[in-house]
C-alpha positions as CSV (number, residue, x, y, z in Angstrom):
1,M,-35.3,-16.7,-32.3
2,C,-34.2,-19.7,-34.2
3,E,-35.9,-22.9,-33.0
4,N,-34.2,-26.3,-32.2
5,S,-35.6,-29.1,-33.5
6,T,-34.5,-31.3,-31.0
7,K,-33.8,-30.2,-27.1
8,G,-30.4,-30.5,-25.7
9,P,-27.5,-29.0,-24.0
10,Y,-26.0,-26.6,-26.1
11,K,-22.6,-28.0,-27.6
12,P,-19.3,-26.5,-26.7
13,R,-17.5,-25.0,-30.0
14,D,-15.5,-26.9,-32.5
15,L,-11.5,-26.9,-32.0
16,F,-11.1,-23.7,-33.4
17,G,-13.9,-21.3,-32.3
18,V,-15.1,-18.3,-34.1
19,Q,-13.3,-15.6,-31.8
20,L,-10.0,-17.3,-32.8
21,E,-11.0,-16.9,-36.4
22,V,-11.9,-13.6,-35.8
23,T,-8.6,-13.0,-34.5
24,S,-6.8,-14.6,-37.3
25,L,-8.5,-12.9,-40.0
26,L,-7.7,-9.5,-38.3
27,L,-4.0,-10.3,-37.9
28,E,-4.1,-11.2,-41.6
29,A,-5.6,-7.5,-42.8
30,E,-3.0,-6.1,-40.2
31,L,-0.1,-7.9,-42.2
32,M,-1.6,-6.8,-45.5
33,K,-1.4,-3.4,-44.3
34,L,2.2,-3.5,-43.1
35,S,3.0,-5.0,-46.3
36,T,1.4,-2.2,-48.3
37,L,2.9,0.4,-46.2
38,Q,6.8,-1.2,-46.4
39,A,6.4,-1.0,-50.2
40,E,5.2,2.5,-50.2
41,L,8.3,3.4,-48.0
42,E,10.7,1.4,-50.4
43,S,9.2,3.6,-53.2
44,T,9.3,6.7,-51.3
45,Q,13.2,6.1,-50.5
46,N,13.8,5.5,-54.1
47,L,12.0,8.7,-55.0
48,I,14.5,10.6,-52.3
49,I,17.8,8.7,-54.3
50,E,16.6,10.2,-57.9
51,N,15.4,13.7,-56.1
52,C,18.4,14.0,-54.3
53,K,19.5,17.6,-56.1
54,D,15.9,19.1,-55.6
55,T,15.9,20.4,-51.6
56,E,12.4,21.1,-51.4
57,Q,10.9,17.8,-53.4
58,R,13.5,15.8,-50.8
59,Q,12.1,17.6,-48.4
60,E,8.6,16.2,-49.0
61,F,9.4,12.7,-49.7
62,E,11.3,12.6,-46.5
63,N,8.2,14.1,-44.8
64,Q,6.4,11.2,-45.9
65,Q,9.0,8.8,-45.3
66,L,8.9,9.3,-41.8
67,E,4.9,9.2,-41.7
68,L,5.2,6.1,-43.3
69,I,7.6,5.2,-40.6
70,L,5.4,5.8,-37.9
71,A,2.3,4.3,-39.4
72,I,4.5,1.0,-39.9
73,S,5.5,1.1,-36.3
74,R,1.8,1.4,-35.3
75,I,0.6,-1.4,-37.5
76,Q,3.6,-3.4,-36.6
77,A,2.7,-3.2,-32.4
78,Q,-0.8,-3.9,-33.3
79,A,-0.1,-7.2,-35.2
80,D,2.3,-8.0,-32.8
81,Q,-0.7,-7.8,-30.2
82,L,-2.9,-9.8,-32.3
83,E,-0.3,-12.4,-32.8
84,R,-0.2,-12.8,-28.7
85,E,-3.7,-12.7,-28.6
86,Y,-4.3,-15.4,-31.4
87,R,-1.5,-17.6,-29.4
88,V,-3.6,-17.1,-26.2
89,H,-6.9,-18.2,-27.8
90,A,-5.4,-20.9,-29.4
91,L,-3.9,-22.6,-26.7
92,G,-7.3,-22.1,-24.8
93,A,-9.1,-23.9,-27.5
94,L,-6.5,-26.6,-27.4
95,K,-6.8,-26.9,-23.8
96,A,-10.7,-26.9,-23.7
97,A,-11.2,-29.4,-26.5
98,P,-11.8,-33.0,-25.6
99,L,-9.4,-35.7,-26.5
100,R,-9.1,-37.4,-29.8
101,G,-12.2,-40.0,-29.5
102,S,-13.8,-38.4,-27.1
103,G,-17.2,-37.1,-27.6
104,K,-19.5,-37.5,-30.7
105,S,-18.2,-36.4,-34.5
106,N,-19.5,-33.7,-36.1
107,R,-18.0,-34.3,-39.2
108,S,-21.4,-35.1,-40.9
109,Q,-22.3,-31.5,-40.4
110,P,-22.6,-29.4,-43.8
111,A,-20.0,-27.5,-44.9
112,I,-21.6,-25.1,-46.4
113,G,-22.9,-21.8,-44.3
114,L,-22.5,-20.7,-41.1
115,K,-20.1,-24.0,-40.1
116,Y,-19.7,-23.6,-36.3
117,L,-23.0,-23.3,-35.3
118,P,-24.6,-26.1,-34.0
119,K,-27.9,-26.3,-35.9
120,F,-28.8,-25.9,-39.0
121,R,-32.4,-24.3,-40.5
122,P,-32.5,-24.1,-44.1
123,S,-34.1,-21.0,-45.7
124,I,-34.3,-19.2,-49.3
125,F,-31.1,-18.2,-49.2
126,G,-28.3,-20.3,-47.2
127,T,-28.5,-22.6,-44.1
128,V,-29.3,-20.1,-41.2
129,A,-27.7,-21.0,-37.7
130,S,-29.8,-21.8,-34.8
131,S,-28.9,-19.8,-31.5
132,P,-29.6,-21.1,-28.0
133,T,-33.3,-21.0,-26.9
134,S,-34.2,-19.5,-23.8
135,D,-34.3,-23.2,-22.4
136,F,-30.6,-23.8,-23.3
137,S,-27.8,-24.8,-20.5
138,Y,-24.4,-25.2,-20.8
139,S,-22.4,-28.1,-19.2
140,A,-21.3,-26.9,-15.9
141,N,-17.8,-28.3,-16.8
142,H,-17.8,-25.4,-19.3
143,Q,-19.5,-22.3,-18.5
144,R,-18.1,-19.7,-16.1
145,K,-19.4,-16.2,-15.4
146,T,-16.8,-13.6,-15.4
147,L,-17.0,-10.0,-14.1
148,P,-15.9,-7.7,-17.3
149,Q,-12.5,-6.6,-17.3
150,T,-11.2,-10.0,-16.7
151,S,-8.7,-11.2,-19.0
152,I,-8.0,-14.6,-20.0
153,S,-4.7,-15.5,-18.6
154,A,-1.5,-17.1,-20.3
155,N,-2.7,-20.5,-20.5
156,G,-5.4,-19.6,-22.1
157,S,-7.9,-20.1,-19.2
158,I,-10.0,-17.9,-17.0
159,P,-8.8,-17.1,-13.8
160,S,-10.7,-19.1,-11.1
161,N,-10.3,-16.4,-8.4
162,C,-12.6,-14.3,-10.8
163,S,-15.0,-16.7,-11.9
164,I,-18.1,-19.1,-10.9
165,V,-19.1,-22.6,-12.2
166,S,-22.8,-22.6,-13.8
167,N,-24.2,-24.6,-11.2
168,G,-24.0,-21.6,-9.2
169,S,-20.8,-22.7,-6.6
170,H,-18.8,-19.9,-5.4
171,S,-14.9,-20.1,-5.6
172,E,-13.6,-19.7,-2.3
173,E,-10.5,-18.1,-3.3
174,P,-10.6,-14.4,-2.9
175,H,-12.1,-12.2,-5.8
176,A,-9.8,-10.0,-7.4
177,K,-9.6,-6.4,-6.7
178,V,-11.9,-4.1,-9.0
179,E,-11.7,-0.4,-9.2
180,N,-13.5,0.1,-11.7
181,A,-16.9,1.9,-12.3
182,T,-19.8,-0.1,-12.7
183,I,-22.9,1.0,-14.7
184,N,-26.0,1.0,-12.5
185,G,-28.2,0.8,-15.9
186,S,-28.4,4.7,-16.9
187,I,-26.2,6.4,-19.5
188,D,-25.0,9.4,-17.8
189,T,-24.8,8.0,-14.3
190,V,-21.5,6.2,-13.1
191,Q,-21.1,4.5,-9.8
192,N,-17.8,3.6,-8.3
193,S,-17.5,0.0,-6.8
194,T,-14.5,-1.7,-4.9
195,S,-14.6,-5.5,-4.3
196,T,-12.6,-7.6,-2.5
197,A,-14.3,-11.0,-2.0
198,A,-16.2,-12.7,-4.8
199,P,-19.7,-11.7,-5.0
200,K,-22.7,-13.9,-4.0
201,S,-24.8,-15.5,-6.6
202,G,-27.7,-13.8,-7.4
203,T,-26.2,-9.9,-6.3
204,H,-26.1,-6.9,-8.7
205,E,-22.4,-7.9,-9.9
206,W,-23.5,-11.6,-11.0
207,D,-26.3,-10.5,-12.8
208,N,-24.0,-8.1,-14.7
209,A,-21.6,-11.1,-15.5
210,L,-20.5,-12.2,-18.7
211,V,-20.7,-16.1,-19.6
212,Y,-18.1,-17.9,-21.2
213,Q,-18.0,-21.1,-23.4
214,D,-14.9,-22.6,-22.4
215,T,-12.4,-19.8,-23.6
216,N,-15.1,-17.9,-25.6
217,L,-17.2,-15.2,-24.4
218,V,-21.0,-16.2,-25.5
219,S,-23.4,-13.7,-23.6
220,G,-23.9,-10.7,-21.5
221,T,-25.8,-7.5,-20.4
222,L,-25.2,-4.7,-22.4
223,D,-23.9,-3.0,-19.4
224,A,-21.4,-5.9,-18.9
225,L,-20.0,-6.0,-22.2
226,I,-19.5,-2.2,-22.5
227,Q,-17.5,-2.5,-18.7
228,H,-15.5,-4.9,-20.6
229,L,-14.6,-2.9,-23.2
230,V,-12.9,-0.3,-20.9
231,P,-9.4,0.0,-20.2
232,T,-8.1,0.5,-17.2
233,Q,-4.4,0.7,-16.0
234,S,-3.6,-3.2,-16.0
235,Y,-6.5,-4.1,-18.4
236,Y,-6.8,-3.9,-21.9
237,P,-9.3,-5.7,-24.2
238,D,-8.3,-8.3,-26.9
239,R,-8.6,-6.1,-30.1
240,A,-10.9,-9.3,-31.6
241,Y,-13.0,-8.2,-29.1
242,V,-13.0,-4.6,-29.6
243,F,-13.9,-5.3,-33.3
244,A,-16.7,-7.8,-32.9
245,F,-18.4,-5.4,-30.0
246,L,-18.0,-2.1,-32.2
247,L,-19.3,-3.9,-34.9
248,S,-22.5,-5.2,-33.7
249,S,-23.3,-2.6,-30.4
250,R,-24.7,0.0,-32.8
251,L,-28.0,-2.1,-32.8
252,Y,-28.5,-1.2,-29.3
253,I,-26.4,2.0,-28.8
254,R,-25.4,5.1,-30.7
255,P,-21.2,5.1,-31.3
256,H,-21.1,8.3,-30.0
257,E,-23.2,7.5,-26.6
258,L,-20.9,4.4,-26.1
259,L,-17.7,6.4,-26.8
260,G,-19.2,8.9,-23.9
261,R,-19.8,6.3,-21.4
262,V,-16.9,4.6,-22.0
263,F,-14.6,7.5,-21.4
264,R,-16.6,8.1,-18.3
265,L,-16.1,4.8,-16.9
266,A,-12.5,4.8,-17.9
267,M,-11.8,8.0,-16.0
268,A,-14.3,7.3,-12.9
269,T,-11.9,7.0,-9.7
270,P,-13.0,6.2,-6.3
271,S,-12.8,9.6,-3.9
272,H,-9.1,9.5,-2.6
273,S,-6.6,12.6,-2.4
274,P,-5.9,14.3,-5.7
275,K,-2.4,13.0,-6.1
276,Y,-3.5,9.6,-6.1
277,Q,-6.3,10.4,-8.8
278,M,-3.7,12.0,-11.0
279,A,-1.4,9.0,-10.9
280,K,-4.0,6.5,-11.6
281,E,-5.4,8.8,-14.4
282,A,-1.8,9.0,-16.0
283,K,-1.6,5.2,-15.8
284,I,-4.5,4.8,-18.2
285,I,-4.2,7.6,-20.4
286,S,-2.2,5.6,-23.0
287,N,-4.9,2.7,-23.2
288,V,-7.6,5.2,-23.4
289,V,-5.8,6.6,-26.5
290,Q,-5.0,3.2,-28.0
291,L,-8.5,2.2,-27.6
292,L,-9.7,6.1,-29.3
293,G,-6.8,4.6,-32.4
294,E,-8.2,1.5,-32.6
295,W,-11.6,2.6,-33.0
296,A,-10.7,5.6,-35.5
297,E,-9.1,2.7,-37.7
298,L,-11.3,-0.2,-37.8
299,F,-14.6,2.1,-38.1
300,P,-13.7,5.5,-39.1
301,Y,-16.8,6.5,-40.8
302,D,-18.4,6.6,-37.4
303,F,-16.4,9.6,-36.7
304,R,-18.3,11.6,-39.3
305,D,-20.8,12.5,-36.8
306,E,-19.9,15.8,-35.0
307,R,-21.1,14.2,-32.1
308,M,-18.1,11.7,-32.1
309,M,-16.1,14.3,-32.7
310,A,-17.0,16.1,-30.0
311,H,-16.0,13.3,-27.7
312,V,-13.1,13.1,-29.1
313,R,-11.9,16.6,-28.8
314,T,-12.8,16.2,-25.0
315,I,-11.1,13.0,-24.4
316,T,-7.9,13.7,-26.2
317,Q,-8.1,17.7,-24.4
318,K,-8.0,15.6,-21.2
319,C,-5.2,13.2,-22.0
320,V,-2.8,15.6,-22.9
321,S,-3.6,17.8,-20.0
322,V,-3.0,14.9,-17.8
323,E,-0.1,13.3,-19.8
324,P,1.4,15.8,-22.0
325,P,4.2,13.4,-23.5
326,I,1.0,11.6,-25.5
327,R,0.2,14.7,-27.6
328,N,2.8,13.2,-30.5
329,E,0.5,9.9,-30.4
330,V,-2.5,11.7,-30.1
331,S,-1.7,14.4,-33.0
332,Q,-0.9,11.2,-35.1
333,L,-4.0,9.6,-34.7
334,L,-6.0,12.7,-35.4
335,T,-3.9,13.4,-38.7
336,S,-4.8,9.6,-39.6
337,L,-8.1,10.0,-39.1
338,L,-8.7,13.3,-41.1
339,A,-7.0,11.5,-43.7
340,R,-9.3,8.9,-44.1
341,L,-12.5,11.1,-43.9
342,T,-10.6,13.1,-46.3
343,A,-10.3,10.7,-49.1
344,L,-14.0,9.2,-48.0
345,E,-15.1,12.6,-49.1
346,R,-13.1,12.4,-52.3
347,Y,-14.7,9.3,-52.9
348,E,-18.3,10.4,-52.9
349,D,-17.8,13.4,-54.7
350,F,-16.2,11.3,-57.2
351,L,-19.0,8.9,-57.4
352,H,-21.8,11.8,-57.8
353,R,-19.8,13.2,-60.8
354,I,-19.7,10.1,-62.5
355,N,-23.1,9.4,-62.0
356,T,-24.1,12.8,-63.4
357,E,-21.6,12.4,-66.6
358,A,-22.9,8.8,-67.1
359,A,-27.1,10.1,-67.2
360,L,-26.0,12.6,-70.0
361,G,-24.5,10.5,-72.6
362,E,-26.4,8.2,-75.5
363,P,-25.6,5.0,-75.7
364,A,-26.0,4.2,-79.4
365,T,-23.7,7.0,-80.3
366,A,-21.2,6.4,-77.6
367,S,-18.1,4.1,-78.6
368,S,-18.2,0.5,-78.5
369,I,-16.5,-1.7,-76.1
370,L,-14.6,-3.2,-78.4
371,T,-13.2,0.3,-79.6
372,I,-12.3,1.4,-76.2
373,C,-10.7,-1.4,-75.0
374,P,-9.8,-4.6,-77.7
375,N,-8.3,-6.8,-75.2
376,P,-10.6,-8.7,-73.0
377,T,-7.7,-9.5,-70.5
378,M,-6.9,-5.9,-69.9
379,L,-10.4,-5.3,-69.2
380,A,-11.1,-8.0,-67.1
381,Q,-7.7,-6.1,-65.3
382,Q,-9.4,-2.8,-65.2
383,L,-13.0,-3.9,-63.7
384,T,-10.7,-5.5,-61.2
385,H,-9.3,-2.3,-60.2
386,I,-12.6,-0.6,-60.0
387,E,-14.0,-3.5,-57.8
388,L,-11.0,-3.4,-55.4
389,E,-11.4,0.5,-55.0
390,R,-15.0,0.4,-54.3
391,L,-15.0,-2.7,-52.0
392,S,-12.2,-0.9,-50.3
393,H,-14.2,2.4,-49.1
394,I,-17.1,0.0,-47.7
395,G,-16.9,0.7,-43.9
396,A,-17.4,-2.8,-42.1
397,E,-20.1,-0.9,-40.0
398,E,-22.3,-0.4,-43.1
399,F,-23.0,-4.3,-42.8
400,V,-24.6,-3.7,-39.6
401,Q,-26.3,-1.0,-40.5
402,A,-27.5,-2.2,-43.6
403,F,-29.8,-4.2,-41.8
404,A,-30.4,-2.2,-39.1
405,K,-32.6,0.3,-40.7
406,D,-35.0,-2.1,-41.6
407,T,-35.7,-3.4,-38.2
408,S,-38.5,-1.6,-36.3
409,Q,-37.2,-1.7,-33.0
410,V,-33.7,-0.4,-33.9
411,E,-35.2,2.3,-36.2
412,T,-37.0,4.4,-33.4
413,R,-33.5,4.7,-31.3
414,Y,-31.0,4.7,-34.0
415,K,-33.0,6.5,-36.9
416,D,-30.0,8.5,-37.5
417,M,-27.8,5.7,-38.8
418,K,-28.4,5.3,-42.3
419,K,-25.1,5.6,-43.6
420,T,-24.7,2.6,-46.1
421,R,-24.2,4.9,-48.9
422,N,-20.7,2.8,-50.2
423,L,-22.1,-0.2,-49.9
424,E,-25.3,0.6,-51.8
425,S,-23.1,2.0,-54.4
426,Y,-21.3,-1.0,-55.0
427,V,-24.1,-2.9,-55.5
428,Q,-25.3,-0.3,-57.7
429,W,-22.2,-1.1,-59.5
430,F,-22.5,-4.2,-60.2
431,N,-26.2,-3.4,-61.9
432,R,-24.9,-0.9,-64.0
433,L,-22.1,-3.4,-65.3
434,S,-25.2,-6.0,-66.1
435,Y,-26.9,-3.6,-67.8
436,Y,-23.4,-1.9,-69.8
437,V,-23.0,-5.6,-71.0
438,A,-26.5,-6.2,-72.4
439,T,-26.4,-2.1,-73.9
440,E,-23.1,-3.4,-75.6
441,V,-24.5,-6.3,-77.2
442,C,-27.9,-5.0,-78.3
443,K,-27.0,-1.5,-79.7
444,M,-24.8,-3.5,-82.1
445,P,-26.9,-3.1,-85.6
446,K,-25.4,-6.3,-87.5
447,K,-25.5,-9.5,-86.0
448,K,-21.9,-10.1,-86.9
449,S,-20.8,-7.4,-84.6
450,R,-23.3,-9.0,-81.8
451,V,-21.5,-12.4,-81.7
452,R,-18.0,-10.7,-81.3
453,V,-19.4,-8.6,-78.4
454,V,-20.8,-11.4,-76.9
455,E,-17.6,-13.6,-77.4
456,Y,-15.5,-10.5,-76.1
457,W,-17.1,-10.7,-72.9
458,I,-17.4,-14.2,-72.4
459,E,-13.8,-14.0,-72.6
460,A,-13.3,-10.8,-70.0
461,A,-15.9,-13.3,-67.8
462,R,-13.2,-15.8,-67.7
463,E,-10.4,-14.0,-67.2
464,C,-12.5,-12.4,-64.3
465,F,-12.4,-15.9,-63.0
466,N,-8.9,-16.4,-63.3
467,I,-7.9,-13.5,-61.3
468,G,-10.8,-14.4,-58.5
469,N,-12.5,-11.3,-59.4
470,F,-16.2,-13.1,-58.6
471,N,-18.3,-9.6,-58.5
472,S,-17.4,-8.9,-62.5
473,L,-18.1,-12.3,-63.1
474,M,-21.5,-12.4,-61.9
475,A,-22.1,-9.1,-63.4
476,I,-21.2,-10.1,-67.2
477,I,-23.2,-13.3,-66.7
478,A,-26.0,-11.7,-65.6
479,G,-25.8,-9.1,-68.1
480,L,-25.6,-12.3,-71.0
481,N,-28.7,-13.4,-69.2
482,M,-30.9,-10.6,-69.2
483,S,-33.9,-11.2,-71.3
484,P,-33.4,-9.1,-73.9
485,V,-29.9,-10.5,-74.9
486,T,-31.2,-14.3,-74.7
487,R,-34.2,-13.8,-76.9
488,L,-31.5,-13.0,-79.7
489,K,-31.3,-16.4,-81.0
490,K,-29.8,-16.0,-84.3
491,M,-27.3,-14.4,-82.6
492,W,-26.6,-16.9,-80.2
493,A,-26.6,-19.9,-83.1
494,K,-23.6,-18.4,-84.2
495,V,-21.6,-17.7,-80.7
496,N,-19.3,-20.3,-79.0
497,T,-21.2,-20.7,-75.5
498,A,-18.5,-24.1,-74.2
499,Q,-16.7,-21.6,-71.7
500,L,-19.9,-19.3,-71.0
501,S,-21.5,-22.9,-69.8
502,I,-18.5,-23.6,-67.9
503,L,-18.6,-20.0,-66.2
504,E,-22.4,-20.6,-65.6
505,H,-22.0,-23.8,-63.5
506,Q,-19.4,-22.3,-61.2
507,M,-21.6,-19.7,-60.8
508,E,-25.2,-21.6,-60.6
509,P,-27.3,-20.7,-57.6
510,S,-28.9,-24.1,-57.0
511,S,-28.0,-25.9,-53.8
512,N,-27.3,-22.5,-52.1
513,F,-24.5,-21.2,-54.6
514,T,-22.2,-24.7,-53.8
515,S,-19.9,-24.2,-56.5
516,Y,-19.2,-20.7,-56.3
517,R,-18.9,-21.5,-52.6
518,S,-16.4,-24.1,-53.0
519,T,-14.5,-22.3,-55.9
520,L,-14.5,-18.9,-53.6
521,K,-12.8,-21.5,-50.7
522,A,-10.4,-22.3,-53.3
523,A,-9.5,-18.9,-53.9
524,V,-9.1,-17.5,-50.5
525,W,-6.9,-20.6,-49.8
526,R,-5.0,-19.4,-53.2
527,S,-4.2,-15.9,-51.7
528,A,-3.3,-17.2,-48.4
529,G,-0.4,-19.3,-49.6
530,A,0.4,-16.7,-52.5
531,T,3.1,-15.0,-53.1
532,D,2.3,-13.5,-56.1
533,E,0.5,-10.5,-55.7
534,R,-2.1,-11.4,-58.6
535,Q,-2.8,-14.7,-57.0
536,R,-4.1,-12.9,-53.8
537,I,-7.0,-11.0,-55.4
538,V,-10.2,-12.2,-53.6
539,I,-13.5,-10.1,-54.9
540,P,-16.4,-11.9,-53.6
541,F,-20.0,-12.0,-55.1
542,F,-21.3,-9.1,-53.1
543,S,-24.7,-9.1,-53.0
544,L,-24.8,-12.8,-51.7
545,L,-22.2,-12.0,-48.8
546,V,-24.5,-9.5,-48.0
547,K,-27.5,-11.4,-48.3
548,D,-25.5,-14.1,-46.0
549,L,-25.2,-11.5,-43.5
550,Y,-29.0,-10.8,-43.3
551,F,-29.9,-14.1,-42.8
552,L,-27.0,-14.3,-40.1
553,N,-28.9,-11.5,-38.4
554,E,-32.5,-12.8,-38.9
555,G,-31.8,-16.7,-38.1
556,C,-30.4,-15.8,-34.9
557,A,-31.4,-14.3,-32.0
558,S,-30.1,-11.2,-30.7
559,K,-31.1,-11.4,-27.1
560,L,-31.6,-14.8,-25.0
561,G,-34.0,-15.7,-22.6
562,N,-32.4,-14.5,-19.6
563,G,-32.3,-10.7,-21.3
564,H,-28.5,-11.3,-22.1
565,I,-27.4,-10.2,-25.3
566,N,-26.5,-13.1,-27.8
567,F,-22.7,-12.5,-28.1
568,D,-22.1,-15.6,-30.0
569,K,-24.3,-13.8,-32.9
570,F,-21.6,-10.9,-32.4
571,W,-18.6,-13.4,-33.3
572,Q,-20.4,-14.6,-36.0
573,L,-21.0,-11.5,-37.8
574,A,-17.5,-10.2,-36.9
575,K,-15.8,-13.7,-38.4
576,Q,-18.2,-12.8,-41.5
577,V,-17.0,-9.1,-41.8
578,T,-13.2,-9.7,-41.1
579,E,-12.8,-11.9,-44.0
580,V,-14.2,-8.7,-46.4
581,V,-11.7,-6.2,-44.1
582,A,-8.6,-8.8,-44.8
583,W,-9.8,-8.9,-49.0
584,Q,-9.8,-4.6,-48.7
585,Q,-6.2,-4.6,-47.9
586,I,-5.4,-6.3,-51.4
587,T,-3.9,-4.2,-53.8
588,C,-4.4,-4.2,-57.8
589,P,-1.1,-5.3,-59.1
590,F,-2.3,-4.5,-62.8
591,P,-1.5,-1.7,-64.6
592,K,-4.0,1.0,-64.8
593,V,-5.5,2.5,-68.1
594,Q,-7.5,5.6,-66.9
595,T,-9.3,5.8,-70.2
596,V,-10.6,2.1,-69.9
597,I,-11.6,3.0,-66.4
598,N,-13.4,6.0,-67.1
599,S,-15.5,4.4,-69.9
600,L,-16.4,1.6,-68.0
601,Q,-18.0,3.8,-64.7
602,T,-19.5,6.9,-67.2
603,A,-20.4,5.1,-70.3
604,P,-24.3,5.7,-71.1
605,I,-26.6,2.6,-70.8
606,F,-30.1,1.8,-71.8
607,G,-32.8,1.5,-69.4
608,E,-35.1,-1.7,-69.0
609,S,-37.6,-0.2,-71.8
610,A,-34.9,1.3,-74.1
611,L,-33.1,-2.3,-73.6
612,C,-35.8,-4.0,-75.0
613,L,-36.8,-2.1,-78.1
614,A,-33.4,-2.3,-78.9
615,S,-33.2,-5.8,-78.9
616,Y,-36.4,-5.9,-81.0
617,E,-34.5,-3.6,-83.5
618,C,-32.1,-6.3,-83.7
619,E,-34.2,-9.4,-83.9
620,P,-38.1,-8.8,-84.8
621,A,-40.7,-10.3,-82.4
622,D,-41.4,-13.9,-83.5
623,N,-44.6,-15.0,-81.4
624,A,-47.7,-13.5,-80.1
625,Q,-46.4,-12.5,-76.3
626,E,-43.1,-10.4,-77.7
627,K,-45.5,-8.4,-80.1
628,E,-47.9,-7.7,-77.6
629,R,-44.7,-6.6,-75.5
630,L,-43.3,-4.4,-77.9
631,K,-46.7,-2.9,-78.8
632,Y,-47.0,-1.9,-74.8
633,L,-43.5,-0.5,-75.0
634,R,-44.3,1.6,-78.0
635,Q,-47.5,3.0,-76.7
636,D,-45.5,3.9,-73.7
637,E,-42.9,5.7,-75.2
638,T,-45.5,7.5,-77.0
639,T,-46.9,8.5,-74.2
640,A,-43.3,9.6,-72.6
641,K,-42.9,11.6,-75.1
642,G,-46.4,13.4,-75.4
643,C,-46.0,14.0,-71.9
644,L,-43.2,15.9,-72.3
645,S,-44.0,17.8,-75.4
646,T,-47.3,18.7,-73.2
647,G,-45.2,20.0,-70.8
648,S,-42.8,22.0,-72.4
649,S,-45.7,23.5,-74.2
650,K,-47.5,24.3,-71.1
651,E,-44.5,26.2,-69.6
652,K,-44.8,28.5,-72.9
653,E,-48.4,29.5,-73.0
654,P,-48.8,31.8,-69.9
655,D,-46.4,34.4,-71.5
656,T,-48.1,34.6,-74.5
657,P,-51.9,35.3,-73.6
658,K,-50.7,38.0,-71.2
659,S,-48.3,39.5,-73.3
660,K,-51.2,39.9,-75.7
661,S,-53.1,41.4,-73.4
662,K,-50.5,44.1,-72.4
663,S,-50.2,44.8,-76.0
664,H,-54.0,45.5,-76.5
665,K,-54.1,47.7,-73.5
């Protein structure tokens, strides 16, 4: 848990809170998807016109066109819903904000790191927000407790007949009728309850209430948060809440368990006549299918679990049996989900194949990058293709699972959730590119060639910076700063390092990467207002992004002193991840050169020891430390060769005496 250096009330959010930012970023991602689908639809229409005589091809393109139209209509509906939610949250934030001049200004707070938390604690890697401690107290004018499944009203406020203020006084107005099942704490037991008046303070209902700060949900019990996700015939959760809760709830409950509980709660009805029960179920079926569709779209990799798919089969069969007209929507949902999972399997097979191919070659005999791609601008464009493809295949949930699997408390309950393969392969790509840069330099036999290669990579790094590809930029800088490369003093004496110095300053790690964060923010602003597809690209320095998320998770308490889950932390995680989700929707506008892309991903590279030996061959060791290092590397190489030869001889020895003894007999 974070510790506050000074005690005092927890201040309300700034004007545009994190929840509003999450909604905004999700809306931006939906609009990017919509733009991409519309471009594909236009391309398909052109293909239909070009192949009007070929009946089979025309039919195939028409089917693709129909699928695109259905997908566009679905994404458009989701974008419209998000836009409505954004307006509601913005209006609520405006109404809750103090008037100009009232209250203390917070302009002196640091602009780097986690902006919207009131306390900052310096760490070895960035500023970490301080979460409320167990003795925090909200202002009575702002805090409200609300039962789950209560929507924010059109004016951005929480209905007064569904809430009480923080000092414990009850609203005298009649409470809205609740016909939704409540959870008694167990996973499999569902209890129905109907309330016609505001619950008394201290009762079970208010113990499971949600706590709002102005219009922002800040805490609640797990049961209450799950209940708030359950759609009814008259309630559907905000898409921003759906994303934030599904993203971080896996820290407390497995996705397949959550899906099962949500469906049982949604379909639970009071003991009335069968006719009444069927009528109520028919009203909520469309909302249940919509929630399932959003889950499959936001977190499709959850459905690789067979337990999830078992729930999906049960839910869809029940929905179709109650409401047959919804069959087409269910079919489209399952088709889209299958396509996403199939694409993921193909991508993982591709990664396995190129990794195997890269391990077979010999770096010294492979073609130079100057031969494969003489133009550094083209190389930067092909690197951008690779970055965007690998980034797009990372599931949003992997960012949470990356640090969840290292937590001992989660490990015992959630040991089966270690699915961060795509995130890890993206980090490995960064390391591979760094080693590839160093290999290309050190394998050149002549100093003049090494100078050309270094200047080539500097020019490619500059183009990556101009494009907005900061991950490749940092990988190239890291490769040029490896010790086997930096020790080549005769080579560096001939290199024009002016551009490299500027790029290194932009990516300098001092002051928590201040220069880089400012540059990234400028790139995001450029992307938001760009009409040219080339200016929309934003590829962050990925390792820094992951570390920011890690320290956000470690620096803020997951639970508050009263046992509530700190949903404010959920919003912060969702804000960071939705930025990545928006960047994942960007398509690379540059022409693809497949031969260059294949070479970049499969070309053999030196390991650490081989790279050092190659460097000493380029320029001999010139001091005692380097000579000692070289001696150690050669001894290690000799030992390794000796072990290999001994192993191969041992494999052949057993057959010789056996064969001799048999012939002797």
